Each structure stands twice: as C-alpha cells, then as structure tokens.
C-alpha positions as CSV (number, residue, x, y, z in Angstrom):
1,M,0.0,0.0,0.0
2,N,2.8,2.4,0.8
3,L,4.4,1.9,-2.6
4,A,1.1,2.1,-4.5
5,L,0.1,5.4,-2.8
6,L,3.6,6.8,-3.2
7,M,3.4,6.1,-6.9
8,L,-0.1,7.7,-7.2
9,R,0.9,10.8,-5.1
10,V,4.1,11.4,-7.0
11,G,2.6,10.7,-10.5
12,I,-0.5,12.9,-10.0
13,G,1.3,15.5,-8.0
14,L,4.2,16.0,-10.5
15,A,1.8,16.0,-13.4
16,F,-0.3,18.7,-11.7
17,A,2.8,20.7,-10.8
18,A,3.9,20.5,-14.5
19,H,0.7,22.3,-15.5
20,G,1.6,25.2,-13.3
21,Y,5.2,25.2,-14.5
22,G,4.0,25.4,-18.1
23,K,1.8,28.4,-17.3
24,I,4.9,30.3,-16.1
25,F,7.7,29.0,-18.2
26,Q,6.3,27.5,-21.5
27,G,4.2,28.6,-24.4
28,G,2.7,32.0,-23.9
29,R,3.9,32.1,-20.3
30,I,2.0,34.1,-17.7
31,A,1.1,36.8,-20.3
32,G,-0.4,34.3,-22.6
33,T,-2.2,32.4,-19.8
34,A,-3.5,35.8,-18.5
35,G,-4.9,36.6,-21.9
36,W,-6.6,33.2,-22.0
37,F,-8.0,33.6,-18.5
38,D,-9.3,37.1,-19.4
39,S,-10.9,35.8,-22.6
40,M,-12.9,33.2,-20.7
41,G,-14.0,35.6,-18.0
42,M,-11.6,35.0,-15.2
43,K,-10.8,38.5,-14.3
44,P,-8.2,39.9,-13.8
45,G,-6.4,37.4,-16.0
46,K,-2.9,38.1,-14.7
47,L,-3.9,37.5,-11.1
48,Q,-5.8,34.3,-12.1
49,A,-2.9,33.0,-14.1
50,W,-0.5,33.4,-11.2
51,M,-3.0,32.0,-8.7
52,A,-3.6,28.9,-10.9
53,A,0.1,28.4,-11.7
54,L,1.3,28.7,-8.1
55,T,-1.5,26.6,-6.7
56,E,-0.8,23.9,-9.3
57,I,2.9,23.9,-8.5
58,G,2.5,24.1,-4.7
59,A,-0.4,21.6,-4.4
60,G,1.3,19.2,-6.8
61,L,4.6,19.2,-5.0
62,L,3.0,19.0,-1.6
63,L,0.9,16.0,-2.8
64,A,4.0,14.3,-4.3
65,V,6.0,14.4,-1.1
66,G,2.9,13.8,1.1
67,L,3.1,17.0,3.0
68,L,-0.2,18.6,4.4
69,T,-1.9,16.1,2.1
70,P,-5.5,17.1,2.6
71,L,-4.6,20.8,2.0
72,A,-2.7,19.9,-1.1
73,S,-5.6,17.8,-2.3
74,A,-8.0,20.7,-1.5
75,G,-5.9,23.0,-3.8
76,M,-6.1,20.4,-6.6
77,V,-9.9,20.1,-6.2
78,G,-10.4,23.8,-6.1
79,V,-8.4,24.4,-9.3
80,M,-10.2,21.5,-11.0
81,V,-13.6,22.9,-10.0
82,V,-12.7,26.3,-11.7
83,A,-11.3,24.6,-14.8
84,A,-14.3,22.3,-15.2
85,W,-16.7,25.2,-14.9
86,T,-14.9,27.8,-17.0
87,V,-13.3,25.6,-19.7
88,H,-14.9,22.2,-20.0
89,R,-18.5,22.1,-18.9
90,H,-20.1,23.1,-22.2
91,N,-18.3,20.2,-24.0
92,G,-19.9,17.3,-22.1
93,F,-18.0,14.7,-20.1
94,M,-15.5,13.0,-22.4
95,I,-12.0,14.5,-22.6
96,V,-11.8,13.6,-26.3
97,R,-14.4,16.4,-26.8
98,E,-12.6,18.7,-24.4
99,G,-15.1,17.7,-21.7
100,W,-14.7,17.8,-17.9
101,E,-13.7,14.1,-17.5
102,Y,-10.0,14.9,-16.8
103,T,-10.8,17.6,-14.2
104,F,-13.2,15.2,-12.5
105,V,-10.6,12.4,-12.4
106,L,-7.9,14.6,-10.9
107,A,-10.2,16.0,-8.3
108,L,-11.5,12.5,-7.4
109,V,-7.9,11.1,-7.1
110,A,-6.9,14.1,-4.9
111,A,-9.9,13.6,-2.6
112,S,-9.4,9.9,-2.4
113,V,-5.7,10.3,-1.5
114,A,-6.7,12.8,1.2
115,M,-9.2,10.3,2.6
116,L,-6.7,7.4,2.5
117,G,-4.0,9.5,4.0
118,P,-0.5,9.8,2.6
119,M,0.6,6.5,4.3
120,E,4.0,5.8,5.9
121,W,6.3,7.0,3.0
122,S,5.4,10.6,3.3
123,A,6.5,13.9,4.9
124,D,3.3,13.8,6.9
125,A,4.3,10.5,8.4
126,A,7.8,11.8,9.1
127,L,6.3,14.7,11.0
128,G,3.8,12.5,12.8
129,I,0.7,14.2,11.4
130,D,-0.3,11.5,8.9
131,D,-3.1,10.1,11.0
132,D,-4.4,13.5,12.1
133,W,-6.3,14.3,8.9
134,D,-7.1,11.1,7.1
135,G,-10.5,9.4,6.8
136,Y,-13.6,11.5,6.7
137,V,-11.7,14.5,8.0
138,G,-9.3,14.4,5.1
139,L,-12.1,13.9,2.6
140,A,-14.0,16.9,4.1
141,I,-10.9,19.1,3.9
142,A,-10.1,18.0,0.3
143,A,-13.5,17.7,-1.3
144,G,-15.4,20.2,0.8
145,G,-12.7,22.7,1.2
146,G,-11.6,22.4,-2.4
147,M,-15.1,22.8,-3.8
148,L,-15.8,25.7,-1.5
149,A,-12.6,27.4,-2.6
150,G,-13.3,26.8,-6.3
151,I,-16.9,28.0,-6.0
152,T,-15.8,31.1,-4.1
153,Q,-13.2,31.9,-6.7
154,L,-15.8,31.6,-9.4
155,L,-18.3,33.8,-7.6
156,V,-15.7,36.5,-6.9
157,F,-13.7,36.5,-10.2
158,Y,-15.7,34.8,-13.0
159,R,-17.3,37.3,-15.3
160,P,-18.1,35.3,-18.5
161,P,-18.2,37.3,-21.7
162,K,-21.5,38.0,-23.3
163,P,-22.3,36.0,-26.4
164,A,-21.9,39.2,-28.6
165,E,-18.5,39.9,-27.0
166,T,-17.3,36.3,-27.9
167,A,-18.5,36.8,-31.5
168,D,-16.6,40.1,-31.9
169,Q,-13.3,38.5,-30.8
C-alpha cells in the first residue's frame, strides 16, 4: 500500500505541478495564460494566471511528497472545479471532446488520496501528522474545502463574456 500510494501521489502531484510550471515558463507564459483567462471571463487574468500556476505547482509538489496532504488535495480540487466550470462544462463529459472528465478524475484522485492519508512513505508520516487528517476529515478538507474554494473563486472573479463579445473577438 505504501508503494502504491507513493506512486499515485508522485505521479499525479508532479503532473499537476507540471501544468503550473507550463503556465509560467512555457508557451505564452504568464502573459499568454493571463490573456486566455481574461478571454474566458476569469478577471483579472494576470492574477488568475499566477494563482492557478502557483496553486498547481504548490499543491502538486506537496501531494507528491505527502506534506499537508488534505490541504494539497483541496488545492487540486479547487483548481479543477474552476477549470471544469470555465473551460470544459459546455463540452460534455468525455475529454476527447474537451469535456470535464480529466478535471473530475484529478479531483477524485486528490480527494481519495486525502481520505486514505499519505501512508508511511510521506512527509506527513515523518512529521507524525499522517493520522491526524485522514479518513472523513481528510475527505471533508479536500473535497469540501476544495469545492468551497473553487466556487468562491468563481463567484468573486468569474465574469463570462456576453455572447456578442465572444462573436466580436
């Protein structure tokens, strides 16, 4: 179980962190990401780009090493709630149609890891806090806290363009 959960945490965590790294250092970088966020209604785009990138890097690395696992998982769930709503919801479920399947799977994995706890091969275990937040507490922090954070971010910052604005662009 320790090896299986370590593989899952490291694989998902580093993949998530890579998305944040890409927003900062690849492609259009923060400026391009900010423009994309602005165009979809996440205002101000530059702030949203930095928040997404840093949350993806931070939550991904924390999950990979198993440090503050439920909080890392909550960060992942929150980012995935925002991504699912702003980018993918109109495209259905399947990722092959740019749907919300991938965001759902990442959020589900993050919440599941928080509920299981990071196991013995983690920074949480080394610090003696691995049993403090697992089970339903870990699930509540990750799923509940992450969904609350994502929904709050949408309520505060999401201003989708009007259909006429989209046609003009």
